[in-house]
N, C-alpha and C positions, 0 to 999 in steps of 0.2 A: 560688218562695221566694227572698227577697232575701238575698244573702250579701255580706259586706264583708270585705276583707282587713285584718288588723290592721296598724296602722302600725308602723314600726320604732321600737323603744325601746332599741336596743343600747347607745348611749352613755349614755342615762339610767340604764339598768340597771347599767352599770359604775360610774357615779358613786354610785348608791344602795348598791352593795356596799361601796364605800369609806366612804361616809357612816356605815354601820352600825358601823364601827370608832371613829367619832368622837362620834356622838350616839345617845341612847337611841332605838331603833327606826329609826335612820338619818335622823331629822328633828328639827327644832327647834320643831315644833308638831304635835300628834298627827294631825289629820285629813289632813295632807299625805302620810301614809304610804300612802294609797290602799287601806287595808284594807277599806273598804266597797264598793270597785268592783274591776274586773278590772285585772290587770297591775301593773307597778311604777310608782312615781310619775314624773311628767315633771319633768325639771330644766330650768327656763326660762332661756334665754339673754338674751332681750331682748323688749321690747314697744314697740309704736308704734300710736297711735290705738286701734282696737278689736281689734288683733291681737297675739298673742304667738308666739314661736318657741322651740322646745325644743332641747336639745343635739344631737338627731339631725337638726335642720333642718326638723322638721315645723312647719307654720304652722297656727294656730288662730284663729278668731274667738272672743274671750274674753267670757264672761258671768259670770265670777267677780269680775273687776275688783278684785283684791286684797281680796276679801270685802266689797266695797261702796264703799269710799271713793273709788275712781277714777271718779267721776261724769263727769269730762271725758276719760276714756280714758287710755291709756298715753302717757308722754313728751310731755305737752302742752307746746307751744312756750313759752307765757307762764310756766308753772311752771318749766320747765327753765332758762329764761333768768334768772328771779329767783333760783333756787338757785345757778346758776353765778356770778352777780354777787356773791352773799353769800360764796361759797367763797373768793373772793380777799380778803375782809375778815376772815375768821375763822370757825371752826366752832363754837366754844363759849367763853363767857366766865364763866359762873356769876355774871353780874351783869346788871342791867337794860339793855334796849336800846330804842331808839325803835320798833323793829318790833313789840314786844309791845303798845305803846300803839295802834299803827295797826291791828293785827288785832283787838284788843279793841274799838276804836271801830267798826270795820267790822261786827262781830257785834252789839254792844249797841245800836247806833243803828237796827238793822233787826229786832231780835228783842225783841218786847214782853213776853216771858215771863221774862226775866232782866234784872237791873239791874247785876250785878257778876259777874265771872268770875275763875277761877283756872286758869292753864294747867298741865298736868302732861305726862307722857310717854306715856301710853297710856289706853285706855278702862278697863282693869282698875284702874289707879291712880285714875282719875276716880271710879269707883264706890266704891272702897275709901274714898276721902276723903269722898265724899258720905255714906256710912254713918257714918263717924266724926263728921262735922258734925251729922248727925241725932241721934246719941246724945249728943253734947256739948250740943246745944241743949235737947233734951227731958229730959235726965238719966234716960233710960230705956235699957234694954239690948236688948230683943227686936226682931227684924226679921221682917217677913212678906214672903215671896217666893212666886212662882207656879211650879207644877210645869211644867218645860219651859223656863222663861225662863233665859237665860244672862247672867251679869253679870260675866264675867271670872273669874279663878282665885284670888281672895282666899278665905281659909279659910271664913269664915262663909257664903259664898254658893255653895260647891260642894256643894250639897244638892239633889238632883233637878234638876240643871242640864241645859241643852240643849247644842247644838253638839257638840264631839267626844265628850263623855261619853255622850250618847244614841247617837251613832254606834256606839260600842263596847258598847252595852247596859248601861252602868253608870249608877248613880243618884247616886253620890257618889265622893269621892276618898279614897284611903288617905292618911294623914298629917294629916288634919284632926282635931284633938282633939274628943272628944265634947262637951266643955264649950262649944266654939265652936258646934258644930252644934245644941246644945240651945237656943241663943239665936236660932235661925232656925226660924221656923214656915212650913211649906210647905203651900199649899192649891192647889186646882185653879182654873184660869181659868174665867170665865163662870159663876160660882157665887155668887150673892148671899147665899144662906143660909150658905155657908162663911165669907164675909166677916163677916157679922153674928156668927156663932158665935165666931170667933176674938177679936173684941173683947169679947164677953161672957165668954169664958174667961180672958182676960188683960187685965182692966181696968187702965188706967193703967200698963201695962208695955211697950207697943209704941212704939218710937221712930219707926219708919218702915215704910211699905209700899213696896216697889220693884217696878216692872213695866217691861218693855220698852215703848217708845212704841207700837209694834205688834210683838208677839212674832214674831221672824223668825230665830231660831237653832234652832228645833225645828219646821221647817215655817213657813208663813206663817199665823199664827193671828190673823186680823183680828177684833178685838173690836167689839161694837156700841157706838155712841156713848153710848147710855143706860147701859150697864154702867160705862163709864169715868167718866161723870158721877156715878153712884151711888158709885163708889169714892172720888171726890174729896169728895163730901158726907160720907161716912161717916168718912173719915180726919180731916177738919176737925172733925167733931163730937166726936171722941175726942182731939183735941189731938195727933194723930199726923201726921208729915210724909209727904207723897207724893213719891216720887222717880220721875221718868221717866228710864229708861236709854235715851238716844237715840243710842247709839254707832252703830247702823245707820240709824235713821230720821232723825236730826238732819241737816239740810241735804241730805237725800236726798228726803224727801217734799215738802219746801218749805223755805224759809229758816228758818221757825219750826218745822219738823219735825212730830212727832205732836202736840205741844202745840197748834200752830196748826191741825192737821188736825181735832182733836177740839174745839178751842176750850175747852180745860181748862188751868187754871193750876196746874201742879205746884209744890211748894215748892222742889225742887232738880231740876236737869236735868243729865245727863252727856252728853258728846260724845266722839267718837273721831277717827280719822285724817283724816276728810274735811275737817276744819277746817285741816289742814296739807297739803292737796293730796295726801294719801296718805303723808306723812312720819310718823315716830313721834311722835305728839302726842295729847293728850286734853285735856279741860277739864270743869269743873263750874261751874254758875252758879246764882244764886238772887237773892233780893231783897238790897238793901244791908244791911238790918237783920239778915238771917240770915248773910250773908257776913262781917259784922263779928265773928263768933265765931271766924273763922279767924285763926291766928297770922300776923303779929305783933300784930294788933289785939285778938285774943281768945285764949282758952285752948285752942282746938282746934288741935293742932299738925299741920302738913303741910308738907313741903319737898321739893326736888328740884334737883339740880345742873343737870339738862337741862331743867327746867321753863322754858318760854318760849325754847327753843333758837332762835337767830337764823336758822338755815337752815330750820327748820320754820316759823317765823313768816313768813319771806319767801315760802315756798311757799304758805302759807295765804292770805296777802294776794292773791297772784296768782290763786289758785283762786277765792276768794270774790268777787273783783271781777268774775269771769265769771258766777258764780251769781246775782248781784244784777241782772243785766241783765234788761230787761223780757221777759216771756213765756218765760224759760228753763225753768221748771218746767212750764208749760203744754205746751210743745213736747215735753218729756220724757215727760209722761204720755200725750199723744196718740200719740206714736210707739210707746210700750209697749202701749197699748190696741189699735192696729192689728195689732201683732205677735201679741198674745194672741188677739184675735178671729179672726184668720185660722187659727190653730191650733185654736181651739175649734170652728170650723165643720168642719174636717176630722175632729176627734174625734167630733162629732155625726153626721157623714155615715157614718163607719165603725162607730159604736156602741161605741167603745172605752171601757173602764172606767177612765177617767183624768180628773181635773179639773185645770184650770189656774187658779190663784188669782193675783190681782194687786192692787197698790195703788201709786200713784205710778209709779216706774220699777223696781219690784221684782216678780218673778213666782216662782211655785213650782208644780211638777208633783206631783200627789198621785195615786197609783194607787188610786182609790177611786170608789165611786158616790155618796158623800156630797157634797151640793152646798155644804155649809158645814162647816168644821173650825175649832173655836175652842179646843180643849183638846188637850194633849199625848196624853192617853189615847184620843183619837179616831183616832189614827194607828195603823194595823195594821203592826207591824214586818215582817210577812211581805211587805208590799208593796214593801219596799226591794229585793227580788230583781228586780223589774221595773225599778227604777231602775238597777241594776247593768247590766242588758242594754242599756238605753237609753243610759247613759253611754258604754259601750264603742262602741256603734254611732255615736254622735255624734263621739267622738274619731276614729274611723276615717274620718269625713267632714270633719275639720278644725273641729269645734265643741267648745269647752272649757266645760263646766259644772263646778261644784264637785264634788269627789269624795265626795259623800255625798247621799243622797236627802232628808236632813233639812235640807240647806242650800238657800237661795233663790238665784235668779239676779238679775243686775242689768244694766240697759241704760244705756249711757253716751251722752253727746252725740256721741261719736266714732263710734258705730254708724251706718253709712249705710243707706239703703234697700236697696242691693245686699247689704250684710252681712245684713240682716234677712231678705231674700228667700232668700238662700242658706241661712240657718239654718232657715227655715220648711220648705224642701224637705228638709233633712237630718232635721228632727224628724219629718216625715211618714214617711220611710223608717225611722227608728229605732222609731217606734211600730208600724209594720207588722211589724218584726222581733220586737218584744216580744209582739205579739198573734197572730203567725202560727201 
């Protein structure tokens, strides 16, 4: 029987006790509280390449990557130098800068699915603005979203959302007016009949259907291309806008994200921190004709003092100049496939009831015998107990996964073959502990 000693969390525990006096639950974002796994949260001191170190000096190979945007790993040299250079020039101006133009040109010249972009400060803000644009353009109020998809914490979208809400077994948030929730229609993924029914039930009322490019906040729910193309056809037929929330998949699956992966043209696409090298930034983009509805050209108002922040723009330019290099994404996917296949062979050899799903450089462990999971209700909440055991065993071996079994893992270009080999060995031991 394999046994592992728990790592020291003494200093992290002390910091957490203090934090409880300052922040609700001791954290500034719910899933960080480690309520879905064992022990107190780790307080991170620093990161470099594929590794992070906590307050107790524990070293981990990191597969959370700040929840995805650190596709180049921690403390990337080019990004750090670009940020440092900008720091000496100023942190914020609330006025246009040359850097905004440079980052926009870098994105738009290589992404055939959007013609114009607007920078904001977060993925949540990008989605909120995209919803407002859709309503302003169509002059309709209702939004359709999918059970388990998470689109940030704006009021109208915190209805059967994924991420931290599912982690704690909740399906909506207190403080959201019923009138707001009533304008949001929630249906299951991978259900064509439900899509048809919703348009039949609410003719000429639906402003937009929003979907994660590939749902990855409630497990990795990879949708069939045929279903996504059906969704595109149906929304176009009814004069409804299709919004791809690519806060996770944008610039992670490829430079053109899930839109490019499926070969589908959404009406609006939202992006997150990856376009700023991990800095606080987001964006939404669409055709020029649609974006002309945004103020000051049009009547849909959206503004932000930190929108296009020069430090974030400098970081984004440095990051994306690396991502556009030939074969960057091909190498990322090949590395991830080797990692996943090695673990899959061990799972098959042992006959363990666990599946490992992957797309691009994203992966997800699901403790199930199902070979395909496409809907939130396909996930058995009881299986999360196995993830808790696995997470603890991995931490004790210096491997950091997200502190919830509903969250996916990410591989960065900073992960070396040695890092991955070490991780595979640790995963084998962790699975042995789960199933012993």
